[in-house]
C-alpha positions in Angstrom: 64.3 87.7 98.3 60.7 86.9 97.7 59.6 88.6 100.9 61.7 91.6 100.1 60.0 92.1 96.8 56.6 91.7 98.4 57.6 94.1 101.2 58.6 96.8 98.7 55.7 96.4 96.3 54.2 99.9 95.8 50.7 98.5 95.0 50.4 96.8 98.4 51.4 100.0 100.2 49.1 102.2 98.0 46.2 100.0 99.1 47.3 100.1 102.7 47.7 103.9 102.5 44.2 104.4 101.1 42.6 102.1 103.7 44.5 102.1 107.0 46.4 105.2 106.2 43.3 107.4 105.8 40.9 105.6 108.2 38.5 106.9 109.5 37.6 109.0 106.6 35.0 111.3 108.2 35.2 114.2 109.2 38.8 114.2 108.0 41.5 111.5 107.7 42.9 110.6 111.1 46.5 110.8 110.0 46.0 114.3 108.6 44.4 115.3 112.0 47.5 114.0 113.8 49.9 115.7 111.5 48.2 119.0 112.0 48.3 118.4 115.8 52.0 117.7 115.7 52.6 120.7 113.4 50.8 123.0 115.8 53.0 122.0 118.7 51.6 118.6 119.9 50.1 120.2 123.0 48.2 117.5 125.0 49.3 114.6 122.9 49.5 111.4 124.8 51.4 108.2 124.1 48.4 106.6 122.5 48.2 109.6 120.1 51.8 109.1 119.0 51.2 105.4 118.5 48.2 106.3 116.4 50.2 108.6 114.3 52.8 105.9 113.7 50.1 103.3 113.0 48.4 105.5 110.4 51.6 107.0 109.0 53.5 103.8 108.4 51.7 102.8 105.2 52.5 106.3 103.7 56.2 106.0 104.7 56.4 102.5 103.2 54.7 103.7 100.0 57.3 106.5 99.7 60.2 104.0 100.3 58.8 101.5 97.8 58.2 104.1 95.1 61.7 105.5 95.5 63.1 102.0 95.4 61.2 101.1 92.3 62.5 104.2 90.4 66.0 103.8 91.8 66.4 100.4 90.0 
């Protein structure tokens, strides 16, 4: 149970979202660029681009899950 509480800790996922989730920060966050690319039809996206989207998007998804879990209790 200790690992589950650590895994669903919103503070950890907030820090991960603000660092890994937004890196690189310039000229725009990488995850935002990938989301815009998918939204516009994902033309020319390769497997590495999809992996990159998952890598940078996971902290945001986990942050959402941990916050929902925190308020659900």
